[in-house]
N, C-alpha and C positions, 0 to 999 in steps of 0.2 A: 198488518202484514197482507199484502196481496200476493197469495198463494200462487196464482196463476203466473205472476211476474217472477215469483221466487224459483218455481221449477222450471221456467223458461231459461233462467240465468244458469241453472244448473245443467241444463241440457246442451249448452253451448260446447263444441269442440274444445275450445279453450278454457273451459270452466276450471279444470284442474281436479275434477271429481268424476262425476258420472259420464261426462261426454256427451254423445249426440242422443242417448236413450236412457231412461229409466223405467225400470219394470214395475207393474202393479204392485208387487209385494214391496219393493223398494220405496214406493210411494206411500203404501200404508205405514211403514216403518218410520218414515220421516215425520209423516202426519201425527203418529203417535207421540213422537218426541216433541213435536210443536205444541200439541194439545198439552201434553204435561208440564211443558215450561209455562203456559199460560196459567197453570194452577200452582206451581211447585217452584217456579224460577224466579229470578231476582229483576227482571226487565231490562237486562243488558243484552245488547247485541253480541258482545264478546264471549259471555258465558254460554249463551244458545249456540254460537258458532263453534265453540270448543266442545260442547256436548255432541254435537252432530259430527265433528271431526273425530271424536273418541269412539263414537258407535260406527262411524264408517271404517275405522281400522279394526276395532276389536270384533266385529262381525264378518270381516272380509267383505265389506261393501254390501252385505245384504240389508243392513239397517234394522231388521227384525231381530228379536232375541233369539240367540243361539245357545247351543250347550258345547261345552269343551269335550274334545277326546284325547286321550292318551295314546302316545305311539306305543304300538304293540310289538315293533321290531327293534326297540331299544332297551334291551334287557338292563344295562347299567342305568339308564335314567329311571327306569321303573324301581329299581333297588334303592336309588337315591330318594325317590319320593316316598317309597314305603317307609325309610327310615325317618323321613321328615314327617311322616304320618299324614301325608296329603292324599286325598281322594280315598280315605279309609272309613268304614263304617264307623259311626259315632253314635254314643247314646245320647237322648234316651229312644230315639227312634230308628236307629241303625241307618241313618242316610249318609250319603257321601257328599261333602260341601266342595265339589270342584266347581269350575267356572260357569256361571250361566248369565244370560241376559245380554243387553246391548254393551255393559261395562265388563263382562266376564267376571262377576262377583265371586270370590273364593274364600275358603276357611269358614269354619262355624261361627266364629265370633263375629265376622262381619255380616253374615245372614242375620244374626241376631240384633246387631246395631241397626240393621237397614229395615228391620219389621215394622217400626213404627211408621217410616215414610211409605213402605208399601201398603200398609193397611192390613196385613196378614203376618200371621206367625211364620216367617220364613225357616225357622229350624224345624219346625213342623212339616211345612210344605214347601221345600226348597225349589220345586218345579214351578211355583208360582212366579218366580223371577223369570220364566220364560213367556210370562203374559205381556203382551206389547206395552200396557198402560203401566202395570207395576214395575216392569223393567226400566221404562223411561223415568218414572219417580226416582228410583234408586239411583239411576246414573245422574240425574240433576241434583238431588240433594247431597249426594255424596261428593260432588265437584264443588258445591257451595260451601261446605262445612270442613272440607279438608280432612275427612275422617281416615282417609287411606294414605296420607303422606308421613304419618308418625309426628307431625308437628302442628296438626290442627290448622294448617294453612289453606284456606280454600283458593278457587280458582281466581277471585278478584284480587289476592295477594300478588299473583303472578301476571295476571292481565288487567291492570287496573283501568278504570273508567277514564282518567286523564294520566297519562304517562307512558312509558315505553313499555311494550309487551316483553316478558321473559319467557319465550316459548320453550326453551330448553327445561326449565325448571317447572314450568306449567304442568308437564307430563308427570311430575312427582304426585299430583293429585290422584293419578291413577297407579302407575307403575314404574317407580323410579324415573329413569329417562330414556327407558326402552323405546326405539323408534321415534324419538320426539321430533326429528327434522322431518319426517314423512307427515307426522301429525300436524306439523306447523303448516306445511303446504295445505293440508286439507282446510285447517282452520281459516287460513286466508281466503281459501275458495268460498267456503260457506259464509263468511263474513261479508264478501262481496256480495253475494247473492242476497242476504238478509238486508244490506243497506239499500241495494236496488229495489228491493219490494217493499221498502218503506219502514223497516225497522220491525221490532219484535212487538207483540201485544202486550199489554201491561198485565203484570202479575196478578193473580186472583188467589191469595194463599187461602186455603180451605182446610179445616181440621179433617184429620183422617182417622177414622175410628179404628181400633185395633182390639180384636178379640182373642185373648188369650186362653189356651187350655190346658189342663192338667196334664203333664206329660204321661204318654202311654207308649211303651216300647213297642216297636214294630219290627217286621222281619227286615235283615239287612238287604241293602239295595245295591251292594257293590260285590264283586268278586273278590276272592281271597288275594290275588295278585295285585290288586290296587287299581286295574282297570275297570271302568265303568260297564256295568253289565248292560245287556241289551234292554232299552225301554222304549215305549213308543215315543217317536221323534215328532214334534211340533214344527221342527225346522231342520234345515241340514246341519250337521255338526261342523264345527270349525276345525280345520285340519290343523296339524301342529306347526304349519309354516305360515299359516294366514290369520295372524292375530290372537291365536289361542294356542292351546297344546302343551306339550311338555317342556319345552325350553321356557316358555312364559311362566308356567309353573315353577320351575327351578329358579328363574329369575326373581319371582316374587318370594320364594323361601330365603333366597340369599339376601333380598333387600330387608328381610325382617330384622336382619342384624344391624342394619342402619336406618331402619325407619321407613320402609317402603310400605306399599299396600300388600297386606296379607289376608 
């Protein structure tokens, strides 16, 4: 891929994504996804385009890993989340497994399932999902194997190399069909830029070492109300109306009944 050509395509006013300018932080985020795709991707332009589109949506266009925030002014929503045991301290470390990263990874079991791809025990160190490289690996590998849609159908099932794209159901690889039409537009924009830049680099699958440690309980990292306590921020949090937050959390909880990403 010619990245200069790629970014030039994205900067066009008519690109459908960034428009006339891209910040240095956004470039770092995109570069991280491109680099992770070279080692953990499948070599398909459609997969890379959908990964970039997903990150564009889930991070509110920041493209770097972000952490989810819960709406403090919606008491009803907070009560529902507490009942669902979402964003509550969990053993053995007392961490809260709310949305983190470019894909907004949620729930403890998904942190555990993504640890091998990340190369680190995410149950013990959930904030590692905020690392640009680790977050991008989680995003790409999760799209490929369909671990979040309840049926084990990866992105290639919905976006085949040869055949018509099913962009509505492609969103099920992340979060049921929430905002699928918006993300479809982003996908087309990124796909055009990738094709103009000469396509994607060939994948270089590499083993990812994982070091597991014996559980050692730690102090709770969340408040008793279910809201995330103040912690040092590596990036700006996602607002509840921009790709993350309480309503997405609720939709994921409801999706568990039907096989969505939780």
